[in-house]
TORPA-4810 file (N, C-alpha, C, O; in nm, 3 decimals):
<nodes>
NODE_1_-2.059_-20.830_1.717_-2.068_-20.687_1.746_-2.076_-20.611_1.613_-2.000_-20.639_1.520_M
NODE_2_-2.167_-20.516_1.606_-2.181_-20.441_1.482_-2.104_-20.309_1.490_-2.046_-20.275_1.593_N
NODE_3_-2.106_-20.236_1.379_-2.030_-20.110_1.372_-2.079_-20.008_1.474_-1.999_-19.934_1.530_N
NODE_4_-2.210_-20.005_1.498_-2.265_-19.910_1.595_-2.213_-19.940_1.736_-2.179_-19.849_1.811_E
NODE_5_-2.207_-20.070_1.771_-2.153_-20.109_1.901_-2.005_-20.076_1.911_-1.958_-20.031_2.016_D
NODE_6_-1.932_-20.099_1.802_-1.790_-20.068_1.798_-1.767_-19.918_1.820_-1.680_-19.878_1.898_D
NODE_7_-1.845_-19.837_1.750_-1.832_-19.693_1.761_-1.866_-19.646_1.902_-1.799_-19.560_1.958_L
NODE_8_-1.972_-19.703_1.959_-2.011_-19.667_2.096_-1.899_-19.702_2.193_-1.869_-19.625_2.284_K
NODE_9_-1.838_-19.817_2.176_-1.727_-19.859_2.263_-1.606_-19.767_2.252_-1.544_-19.733_2.352_G
NODE_10_-1.575_-19.728_2.129_-1.463_-19.635_2.107_-1.494_-19.500_2.170_-1.407_-19.441_2.235_I
NODE_11_-1.615_-19.451_2.152_-1.654_-19.324_2.212_-1.646_-19.328_2.364_-1.603_-19.231_2.427_N
NODE_12_-1.686_-19.440_2.423_-1.679_-19.454_2.569_-1.533_-19.454_2.616_-1.503_-19.397_2.721_E
NODE_13_-1.445_-19.516_2.541_-1.302_-19.516_2.576_-1.246_-19.375_2.571_-1.176_-19.332_2.663_I
NODE_14_-1.277_-19.301_2.464_-1.229_-19.164_2.452_-1.286_-19.075_2.563_-1.214_-18.993_2.620_F
NODE_15_-1.413_-19.091_2.593_-1.475_-19.011_2.699_-1.409_-19.040_2.833_-1.387_-18.948_2.912_A
NODE_16_-1.377_-19.165_2.861_-1.310_-19.201_2.986_-1.171_-19.140_2.993_-1.128_-19.094_3.099_A
NODE_17_-1.100_-19.137_2.880_-0.968_-19.075_2.877_-0.977_-18.926_2.904_-0.899_-18.871_2.982_R
NODE_18_-1.072_-18.859_2.839_-1.091_-18.716_2.863_-1.130_-18.691_3.009_-1.087_-18.593_3.069_F
NODE_19_-1.210_-18.780_3.064_-1.252_-18.765_3.203_-1.131_-18.773_3.297_-1.123_-18.698_3.394_N
NODE_20_-1.038_-18.863_3.270_-0.918_-18.875_3.354_-0.833_-18.747_3.346_-0.781_-18.700_3.447_R
NODE_21_-0.819_-18.692_3.226_-0.744_-18.567_3.211_-0.817_-18.455_3.284_-0.754_-18.375_3.354_V
NODE_22_-0.948_-18.449_3.268_-1.028_-18.345_3.335_-1.013_-18.354_3.487_-0.993_-18.252_3.553_E
NODE_23_-1.022_-18.474_3.543_-1.006_-18.491_3.688_-0.870_-18.442_3.733_-0.857_-18.380_3.839_E
NODE_24_-0.769_-18.468_3.653_-0.633_-18.427_3.686_-0.619_-18.274_3.686_-0.557_-18.218_3.776_S
NODE_25_-0.676_-18.208_3.587_-0.663_-18.062_3.583_-0.747_-17.997_3.692_-0.707_-17.896_3.749_I
NODE_26_-0.864_-18.054_3.721_-0.950_-17.996_3.824_-0.891_-18.013_3.964_-0.928_-17.939_4.055_L
NODE_27_-0.800_-18.108_3.981_-0.736_-18.129_4.111_-0.613_-18.040_4.130_-0.555_-18.038_4.238_S
NODE_28_-0.574_-17.967_4.028_-0.453_-17.884_4.035_-0.471_-17.771_4.135_-0.576_-17.706_4.140_A
NODE_29_-0.368_-17.748_4.215_-0.373_-17.642_4.316_-0.303_-17.515_4.269_-0.315_-17.410_4.333_A
NODE_30_-0.231_-17.522_4.157_-0.160_-17.405_4.106_-0.179_-17.397_3.955_-0.220_-17.494_3.891_T
NODE_31_-0.149_-17.280_3.900_-0.159_-17.260_3.755_-0.063_-17.353_3.682_-0.099_-17.415_3.582_I
NODE_32_0.060_-17.362_3.732_0.157_-17.449_3.664_0.113_-17.595_3.671_0.129_-17.668_3.573_S
NODE_33_0.059_-17.638_3.785_0.012_-17.777_3.797_-0.104_-17.804_3.700_-0.113_-17.912_3.643_A
NODE_34_-0.192_-17.705_3.683_-0.303_-17.720_3.588_-0.249_-17.754_3.449_-0.294_-17.850_3.387_L
NODE_35_-0.153_-17.675_3.401_-0.101_-17.698_3.267_-0.008_-17.818_3.259_-0.004_-17.886_3.157_F
NODE_36_0.068_-17.846_3.365_0.149_-17.967_3.367_0.060_-18.090_3.357_0.088_-18.183_3.280_E
NODE_37_-0.049_-18.091_3.434_-0.142_-18.205_3.430_-0.209_-18.217_3.294_-0.231_-18.328_3.245_N
NODE_38_-0.240_-18.104_3.233_-0.300_-18.107_3.099_-0.204_-18.169_2.999_-0.239_-18.266_2.931_L
NODE_39_-0.084_-18.114_2.988_0.010_-18.162_2.887_0.049_-18.307_2.909_0.048_-18.387_2.815_L
NODE_40_0.083_-18.344_3.032_0.123_-18.482_3.058_0.004_-18.577_3.044_0.020_-18.691_2.999_T
NODE_41_-0.115_-18.531_3.081_-0.234_-18.615_3.068_-0.269_-18.643_2.923_-0.301_-18.756_2.887_G
NODE_42_-0.263_-18.540_2.838_-0.292_-18.559_2.695_-0.189_-18.653_2.633_-0.223_-18.742_2.556_I
NODE_43_-0.062_-18.633_2.668_0.043_-18.722_2.615_0.018_-18.867_2.656_0.026_-18.958_2.574_E
NODE_44_-0.012_-18.887_2.783_-0.028_-19.023_2.837_-0.156_-19.089_2.785_-0.152_-19.201_2.736_K
NODE_45_-0.269_-19.019_2.797_-0.398_-19.079_2.764_-0.418_-19.099_2.614_-0.484_-19.194_2.572_E
NODE_46_-0.362_-19.011_2.533_-0.389_-19.015_2.389_-0.265_-19.038_2.303_-0.274_-19.039_2.181_F
NODE_47_-0.149_-19.056_2.365_-0.024_-19.078_2.295_0.000_-18.971_2.189_0.037_-19.001_2.076_T
NODE_48_-0.022_-18.847_2.228_0.003_-18.734_2.138_0.151_-18.698_2.154_0.195_-18.669_2.265_V
NODE_49_0.228_-18.699_2.045_0.372_-18.677_2.058_0.412_-18.533_2.090_0.514_-18.511_2.155_P
NODE_50_0.334_-18.435_2.047_0.371_-18.295_2.066_0.253_-18.219_2.129_0.149_-18.200_2.065_F
NODE_51_0.272_-18.175_2.252_0.168_-18.101_2.322_0.234_-17.978_2.383_0.334_-17.991_2.454_V
NODE_52_0.179_-17.860_2.356_0.237_-17.738_2.409_0.131_-17.630_2.422_0.017_-17.648_2.378_W
NODE_53_0.169_-17.519_2.482_0.079_-17.406_2.504_0.122_-17.287_2.422_0.240_-17.270_2.392_L
NODE_54_0.026_-17.204_2.385_0.054_-17.074_2.325_-0.028_-16.972_2.402_-0.148_-16.990_2.422_T
NODE_55_0.036_-16.865_2.445_-0.033_-16.759_2.518_-0.033_-16.632_2.435_0.059_-16.605_2.358_L
NODE_56_-0.138_-16.553_2.454_-0.148_-16.425_2.386_-0.067_-16.322_2.462_-0.071_-16.317_2.585_I
NODE_57_0.006_-16.242_2.389_0.089_-16.136_2.447_-0.003_-16.024_2.497_-0.044_-15.937_2.421_D
NODE_58_-0.033_-16.029_2.626_-0.123_-15.931_2.687_-0.091_-15.924_2.836_-0.042_-16.022_2.894_H
NODE_59_-0.117_-15.812_2.898_-0.085_-15.796_3.041_-0.157_-15.900_3.128_-0.105_-15.938_3.232_E
NODE_60_-0.274_-15.945_3.086_-0.348_-16.043_3.165_-0.280_-16.180_3.167_-0.306_-16.260_3.256_S
NODE_61_-0.193_-16.206_3.070_-0.126_-16.337_3.066_0.008_-16.337_3.140_0.066_-16.444_3.160_T
NODE_62_0.057_-16.221_3.180_0.188_-16.215_3.246_0.198_-16.304_3.370_0.297_-16.376_3.384_L
NODE_63_0.099_-16.304_3.460_0.110_-16.394_3.576_0.114_-16.541_3.535_0.180_-16.623_3.599_P
NODE_64_0.043_-16.574_3.430_0.039_-16.713_3.383_0.174_-16.749_3.320_0.228_-16.857_3.344_I
NODE_65_0.228_-16.660_3.240_0.360_-16.683_3.180_0.465_-16.700_3.289_0.551_-16.787_3.279_I
NODE_66_0.459_-16.619_3.393_0.554_-16.632_3.505_0.543_-16.769_3.570_0.644_-16.830_3.603_N
NODE_67_0.421_-16.817_3.590_0.401_-16.951_3.647_0.458_-17.059_3.555_0.524_-17.153_3.600_E
NODE_68_0.432_-17.044_3.426_0.478_-17.144_3.329_0.631_-17.148_3.324_0.690_-17.256_3.321_I
NODE_69_0.695_-17.031_3.324_0.842_-17.030_3.315_0.907_-17.082_3.443_1.026_-17.115_3.441_T
NODE_70_0.833_-17.089_3.553_0.890_-17.144_3.676_0.879_-17.297_3.681_0.931_-17.360_3.773_S
NODE_71_0.812_-17.356_3.584_0.794_-17.501_3.580_0.895_-17.565_3.485_0.905_-17.527_3.368_S
NODE_72_0.969_-17.662_3.535_1.065_-17.734_3.450_0.994_-17.807_3.336_1.050_-17.821_3.227_D
NODE_73_0.872_-17.853_3.361_0.797_-17.926_3.258_0.748_-17.832_3.148_0.744_-17.871_3.031_I
NODE_74_0.710_-17.710_3.184_0.643_-17.620_3.090_0.733_-17.517_3.024_0.704_-17.473_2.913_L
NODE_75_0.842_-17.478_3.089_0.916_-17.359_3.044_0.966_-17.365_2.900_0.986_-17.260_2.839_K
NODE_76_0.987_-17.482_2.846_1.029_-17.491_2.706_0.916_-17.538_2.615_0.937_-17.571_2.498_S
NODE_77_0.794_-17.540_2.670_0.680_-17.594_2.593_0.569_-17.491_2.577_0.451_-17.525_2.586_R
NODE_78_0.608_-17.367_2.553_0.507_-17.266_2.527_0.564_-17.158_2.437_0.686_-17.142_2.425_F
NODE_79_0.473_-17.085_2.376_0.510_-16.972_2.292_0.416_-16.857_2.324_0.311_-16.876_2.387_S
NODE_80_0.454_-16.739_2.280_0.371_-16.620_2.300_0.353_-16.554_2.164_0.450_-16.531_2.092_V
NODE_81_0.228_-16.525_2.129_0.195_-16.462_2.000_0.096_-16.348_2.024_0.042_-16.333_2.134_V
NODE_82_0.074_-16.270_1.922_-0.019_-16.157_1.933_-0.164_-16.204_1.926_-0.194_-16.311_1.873_S
NODE_83_-0.252_-16.123_1.980_-0.396_-16.147_1.973_-0.441_-16.153_1.827_-0.521_-16.239_1.789_Q
NODE_84_-0.389_-16.062_1.746_-0.427_-16.057_1.604_-0.391_-16.187_1.533_-0.469_-16.237_1.451_E
NODE_85_-0.273_-16.241_1.564_-0.233_-16.366_1.499_-0.326_-16.480_1.538_-0.371_-16.556_1.451_F
NODE_86_-0.356_-16.493_1.666_-0.447_-16.599_1.712_-0.582_-16.585_1.642_-0.642_-16.685_1.601_I
NODE_87_-0.630_-16.462_1.628_-0.760_-16.441_1.564_-0.759_-16.481_1.416_-0.863_-16.517_1.362_E
NODE_88_-0.643_-16.474_1.349_-0.637_-16.519_1.210_-0.648_-16.671_1.199_-0.698_-16.723_1.100_T
NODE_89_-0.602_-16.742_1.303_-0.611_-16.888_1.303_-0.745_-16.938_1.354_-0.801_-17.034_1.301_L
NODE_90_-0.797_-16.872_1.457_-0.920_-16.915_1.522_-1.035_-16.826_1.479_-1.086_-16.746_1.557_L
NODE_91_-1.075_-16.840_1.357_-1.181_-16.755_1.303_-1.317_-16.786_1.365_-1.409_-16.706_1.352_T
NODE_92_-1.330_-16.900_1.431_-1.455_-16.937_1.496_-1.457_-16.902_1.643_-1.536_-16.958_1.719_G
NODE_93_-1.370_-16.810_1.686_-1.367_-16.771_1.827_-1.311_-16.881_1.916_-1.196_-16.921_1.901_G
NODE_94_-1.392_-16.930_2.008_-1.347_-17.031_2.105_-1.361_-17.175_2.052_-1.346_-17.270_2.128_M
NODE_95_-1.390_-17.191_1.926_-1.403_-17.324_1.866_-1.264_-17.375_1.825_-1.190_-17.304_1.758_K
NODE_96_-1.229_-17.498_1.865_-1.101_-17.555_1.825_-1.086_-17.565_1.674_-1.185_-17.577_1.601_P
NODE_97_-0.963_-17.558_1.628_-0.931_-17.571_1.486_-0.844_-17.695_1.469_-0.744_-17.712_1.537_V
NODE_98_-0.884_-17.780_1.376_-0.806_-17.898_1.339_-0.759_-17.878_1.196_-0.836_-17.836_1.110_L
NODE_99_-0.632_-17.907_1.172_-0.577_-17.885_1.037_-0.472_-17.990_1.004_-0.401_-18.039_1.092_A
NODE_100_-0.465_-18.023_0.875_-0.360_-18.112_0.826_-0.312_-18.071_0.686_-0.244_-18.148_0.618_N
NODE_101_-0.348_-17.952_0.646_-0.301_-17.896_0.519_-0.268_-17.749_0.542_-0.322_-17.686_0.633_K
NODE_102_-0.180_-17.696_0.460_-0.144_-17.555_0.470_-0.110_-17.516_0.615_-0.170_-17.424_0.671_D
NODE_103_-0.016_-17.587_0.674_0.016_-17.569_0.816_0.116_-17.457_0.845_0.141_-17.426_0.961_L
NODE_104_0.173_-17.397_0.742_0.277_-17.297_0.764_0.239_-17.191_0.868_0.320_-17.162_0.955_K
NODE_105_0.119_-17.131_0.863_0.084_-17.031_0.964_0.085_-17.088_1.107_0.116_-17.017_1.202_P
NODE_106_0.051_-17.215_1.122_0.045_-17.278_1.254_0.184_-17.295_1.316_0.196_-17.307_1.437_F
NODE_107_0.288_-17.297_1.234_0.423_-17.315_1.286_0.464_-17.203_1.379_0.553_-17.221_1.463_Y
NODE_108_0.400_-17.086_1.367_0.431_-16.974_1.458_0.386_-17.005_1.600_0.427_-16.936_1.694_R
NODE_109_0.303_-17.106_1.618_0.258_-17.145_1.751_0.362_-17.230_1.824_0.356_-17.245_1.946_L
NODE_110_0.456_-17.285_1.749_0.555_-17.375_1.809_0.643_-17.303_1.910_0.674_-17.185_1.893_L
NODE_111_0.683_-17.373_2.017_0.774_-17.312_2.114_0.906_-17.277_2.046_0.955_-17.353_1.962_P
NODE_112_0.965_-17.162_2.080_1.089_-17.122_2.013_1.206_-17.216_2.041_1.298_-17.227_1.959_P
NODE_113_1.205_-17.284_2.156_1.318_-17.370_2.190_1.299_-17.515_2.149_1.387_-17.598_2.173_S
NODE_114_1.187_-17.548_2.088_1.161_-17.684_2.043_1.106_-17.680_1.903_1.030_-17.590_1.867_R
NODE_115_1.144_-17.777_1.825_1.089_-17.789_1.690_1.025_-17.926_1.679_1.088_-18.029_1.706_K
NODE_116_0.900_-17.927_1.639_0.825_-18.050_1.625_0.797_-18.074_1.477_0.776_-17.981_1.400_Y
NODE_117_0.797_-18.201_1.439_0.760_-18.238_1.303_0.609_-18.260_1.301_0.560_-18.369_1.330_F
NODE_118_0.536_-18.155_1.268_0.390_-18.155_1.276_0.330_-18.157_1.137_0.355_-18.069_1.054_V
NODE_119_0.249_-18.260_1.112_0.176_-18.269_0.984_0.026_-18.259_1.004_-0.050_-18.253_0.907_R
NODE_120_-0.016_-18.259_1.131_-0.156_-18.229_1.164_-0.157_-18.169_1.304_-0.071_-18.198_1.386_S
NODE_121_-0.257_-18.083_1.328_-0.258_-18.006_1.452_-0.400_-17.981_1.501_-0.493_-17.966_1.422_I
NODE_122_-0.414_-17.979_1.633_-0.538_-17.935_1.698_-0.502_-17.814_1.782_-0.416_-17.822_1.869_A
NODE_123_-0.567_-17.702_1.756_-0.544_-17.578_1.830_-0.670_-17.551_1.909_-0.777_-17.525_1.853_V
NODE_124_-0.656_-17.557_2.043_-0.773_-17.553_2.130_-0.765_-17.429_2.220_-0.679_-17.423_2.308_V
NODE_125_-0.853_-17.330_2.198_-0.846_-17.208_2.278_-0.896_-17.228_2.421_-0.985_-17.309_2.447_P
NODE_126_-0.837_-17.151_2.513_-0.888_-17.146_2.651_-0.893_-17.000_2.693_-0.829_-16.913_2.632_F
NODE_127_-0.970_-16.973_2.800_-0.999_-16.836_2.839_-0.970_-16.812_2.986_-0.960_-16.906_3.066_A
NODE_128_-0.957_-16.686_3.019_-0.946_-16.640_3.157_-1.061_-16.542_3.178_-1.067_-16.439_3.111_L
NODE_129_-1.151_-16.575_3.269_-1.268_-16.491_3.296_-1.343_-16.455_3.167_-1.386_-16.341_3.150_D
NODE_130_-1.358_-16.553_3.078_-1.435_-16.534_2.956_-1.360_-16.475_2.838_-1.416_-16.464_2.729_G
NODE_131_-1.235_-16.436_2.858_-1.156_-16.374_2.750_-1.049_-16.472_2.704_-0.968_-16.519_2.784_R
NODE_132_-1.048_-16.505_2.573_-0.947_-16.597_2.521_-0.807_-16.542_2.548_-0.777_-16.428_2.515_M
NODE_133_-0.724_-16.626_2.609_-0.586_-16.583_2.639_-0.481_-16.677_2.583_-0.361_-16.649_2.593_I
NODE_134_-0.523_-16.787_2.523_-0.423_-16.879_2.469_-0.485_-17.004_2.413_-0.607_-17.020_2.405_G
NODE_135_-0.395_-17.095_2.372_-0.437_-17.223_2.317_-0.351_-17.335_2.374_-0.234_-17.316_2.409_T
NODE_136_-0.412_-17.449_2.381_-0.336_-17.572_2.405_-0.333_-17.639_2.269_-0.435_-17.647_2.200_W
NODE_137_-0.215_-17.687_2.231_-0.193_-17.737_2.096_-0.146_-17.882_2.099_-0.058_-17.919_2.177_N
NODE_138_-0.207_-17.963_2.015_-0.165_-18.102_1.996_-0.116_-18.115_1.854_-0.185_-18.076_1.760_N
NODE_139_0.002_-18.172_1.837_0.056_-18.192_1.704_0.100_-18.335_1.685_0.136_-18.405_1.780_G
NODE_140_0.098_-18.378_1.560_0.138_-18.515_1.528_0.204_-18.518_1.391_0.171_-18.438_1.303_D
NODE_141_0.297_-18.610_1.374_0.361_-18.630_1.244_0.266_-18.703_1.148_0.287_-18.701_1.027_A
NODE_142_0.164_-18.768_1.202_0.064_-18.837_1.121_-0.034_-18.732_1.067_-0.105_-18.667_1.144_D
NODE_143_-0.037_-18.716_0.937_-0.123_-18.614_0.875_-0.271_-18.642_0.895_-0.353_-18.552_0.879_A
NODE_144_-0.308_-18.764_0.930_-0.448_-18.798_0.947_-0.495_-18.794_1.093_-0.611_-18.823_1.121_N
NODE_145_-0.406_-18.759_1.185_-0.444_-18.756_1.327_-0.552_-18.652_1.353_-0.651_-18.680_1.421_R
NODE_146_-0.534_-18.532_1.299_-0.632_-18.424_1.317_-0.676_-18.375_1.180_-0.597_-18.317_1.105_Y
NODE_147_-0.801_-18.398_1.150_-0.857_-18.356_1.021_-0.968_-18.255_1.046_-1.042_-18.267_1.144_E
NODE_148_-0.980_-18.154_0.959_-1.076_-18.045_0.982_-1.220_-18.087_1.007_-1.293_-18.016_1.075_P
NODE_149_-1.263_-18.202_0.953_-1.403_-18.242_0.968_-1.431_-18.328_1.090_-1.543_-18.375_1.108_D
NODE_150_-1.330_-18.350_1.175_-1.350_-18.430_1.296_-1.430_-18.351_1.400_-1.423_-18.229_1.405_M
NODE_151_-1.504_-18.423_1.481_-1.581_-18.360_1.589_-1.484_-18.313_1.698_-1.382_-18.376_1.725_K
NODE_152_-1.519_-18.199_1.758_-1.433_-18.142_1.862_-1.506_-18.126_1.995_-1.459_-18.053_2.083_T
NODE_153_-1.618_-18.193_2.012_-1.699_-18.176_2.133_-1.620_-18.205_2.260_-1.626_-18.127_2.356_D
NODE_154_-1.546_-18.314_2.262_-1.476_-18.353_2.385_-1.360_-18.259_2.417_-1.340_-18.223_2.533_L
NODE_155_-1.283_-18.218_2.315_-1.174_-18.125_2.346_-1.228_-17.987_2.380_-1.168_-17.914_2.459_I
NODE_156_-1.340_-17.951_2.322_-1.402_-17.822_2.354_-1.454_-17.823_2.498_-1.441_-17.723_2.569_Q
NODE_157_-1.512_-17.934_2.541_-1.560_-17.946_2.680_-1.442_-17.941_2.777_-1.452_-17.879_2.883_A
NODE_158_-1.332_-18.008_2.742_-1.213_-18.003_2.828_-1.157_-17.862_2.834_-1.115_-17.817_2.940_L
NODE_159_-1.156_-17.791_2.723_-1.108_-17.653_2.721_-1.194_-17.564_2.812_-1.142_-17.474_2.877_A
NODE_160_-1.324_-17.589_2.816_-1.412_-17.512_2.904_-1.376_-17.538_3.050_-1.379_-17.446_3.132_A
NODE_161_-1.343_-17.663_3.082_-1.302_-17.695_3.219_-1.168_-17.629_3.254_-1.149_-17.580_3.365_Q
NODE_162_-1.076_-17.629_3.157_-0.946_-17.564_3.177_-0.969_-17.415_3.204_-0.911_-17.359_3.297_I
NODE_163_-1.053_-17.353_3.124_-1.081_-17.210_3.139_-1.140_-17.179_3.276_-1.102_-17.082_3.341_S
NODE_164_-1.234_-17.261_3.317_-1.299_-17.240_3.447_-1.198_-17.256_3.561_-1.194_-17.174_3.652_Q
NODE_165_-1.118_-17.361_3.556_-1.020_-17.386_3.662_-0.913_-17.278_3.662_-0.872_-17.232_3.768_K
NODE_166_-0.867_-17.237_3.544_-0.766_-17.133_3.534_-0.819_-17.003_3.595_-0.748_-16.937_3.671_L
NODE_167_-0.941_-16.966_3.562_-1.000_-16.844_3.617_-1.007_-16.852_3.769_-0.976_-16.755_3.838_S
NODE_168_-1.046_-16.967_3.822_-1.053_-16.985_3.966_-0.915_-16.970_4.030_-0.901_-16.900_4.130_Q
NODE_169_-0.815_-17.036_3.974_-0.679_-17.029_4.030_-0.622_-16.888_4.025_-0.562_-16.842_4.123_L
NODE_170_-0.641_-16.818_3.914_-0.590_-16.681_3.901_-0.661_-16.589_4.000_-0.597_-16.509_4.067_V
NODE_171_-0.793_-16.601_4.008_-0.869_-16.516_4.100_-0.835_-16.546_4.246_-0.827_-16.454_4.328_N
NODE_172_-0.815_-16.674_4.280_-0.775_-16.711_4.416_-0.638_-16.653_4.449_-0.615_-16.603_4.559_D
NODE_173_-0.547_-16.660_4.352_-0.412_-16.608_4.375_-0.416_-16.455_4.393_-0.346_-16.401_4.479_K
NODE_174_-0.496_-16.387_4.313_-0.507_-16.241_4.326_-0.570_-16.204_4.459_-0.525_-16.109_4.523_Q
NODE_175_-0.672_-16.277_4.502_-0.737_-16.249_4.630_-0.641_-16.271_4.746_-0.639_-16.194_4.842_S
NODE_176_-0.560_-16.376_4.736_-0.465_-16.406_4.843_-0.355_-16.301_4.854_-0.299_-16.280_4.961_A
NODE_177_-0.324_-16.235_4.742_-0.214_-16.137_4.744_-0.262_-15.997_4.780_-0.180_-15.907_4.800_S
NODE_178_-0.394_-15.977_4.787_-0.446_-15.844_4.823_-0.443_-15.826_4.973_-0.466_-15.922_5.047_E
NODE_179_-0.413_-15.705_5.021_-0.412_-15.679_5.165_-0.551_-15.701_5.225_-0.653_-15.686_5.157_P
NODE_180_-0.555_-15.737_5.354_-0.682_-15.759_5.422_-0.773_-15.639_5.408_-0.729_-15.525_5.418_D
NODE_181_-0.900_-15.665_5.385_-0.998_-15.558_5.377_-1.014_-15.501_5.238_-1.114_-15.433_5.210_G
NODE_182_-0.922_-15.525_5.152_-0.930_-15.468_5.018_-1.027_-15.543_4.929_-1.093_-15.483_4.844_R
NODE_183_-1.036_-15.673_4.948_-1.128_-15.752_4.865_-1.244_-15.797_4.953_-1.232_-15.892_5.029_H
NODE_184_-1.354_-15.728_4.941_-1.471_-15.759_5.020_-1.591_-15.755_4.925_-1.623_-15.650_4.869_N
NODE_185_-1.658_-15.869_4.907_-1.766_-15.874_4.810_-1.878_-15.772_4.838_-1.947_-15.730_4.745_P
NODE_186_-1.897_-15.732_4.962_-2.003_-15.637_4.993_-1.964_-15.495_4.955_-2.050_-15.406_4.948_S
NODE_187_-1.836_-15.473_4.932_-1.789_-15.340_4.896_-1.754_-15.258_5.020_-1.700_-15.148_5.007_G
NODE_188_-1.784_-15.309_5.138_-1.754_-15.239_5.262_-1.608_-15.265_5.300_-1.567_-15.381_5.308_D
NODE_189_-1.532_-15.162_5.321_-1.390_-15.179_5.352_-1.364_-15.192_5.502_-1.248_-15.197_5.542_L
NODE_190_-1.466_-15.199_5.585_-1.443_-15.208_5.729_-1.407_-15.348_5.771_-1.384_-15.373_5.889_S
</nodes>
């Protein structure tokens, strides 16, 4: 077997792992289940020691934060930061950031009730109805786990699926909580 075959085999293994995580998040029936499946799936499939969420402090994230705090798995595994702070880290918009040097600014993403020994990090943004509202973060004590020049295609594709599923779940929940007749796509209230 040559190096090209080896690389193809490794890529297929990683793609299959991402596919299993994606299937798990797409099967989630609630917002908390979506993120529980994401965090536990990333830990299991990729043996990532530190996985957590960061949400932007905005009124649109309040329902999501409420769901997260009601989950025993998630309530100590998230942080809330300002939009401005996230924008200083994610200068490429919705493009994930991988870092293993000068990590001090990234420490503000850590959950307040947990401290992780992070020497490399992947910060992956996700959106609600097209607007970035937070990140899923992977951290490792191995400084070489996440390096800035690594490809991010697979985590970016998974983040797009998370964003799509999250938008669907939030919109479904809002529609279910509206009184009959109030939400009618035709605009007719009869």
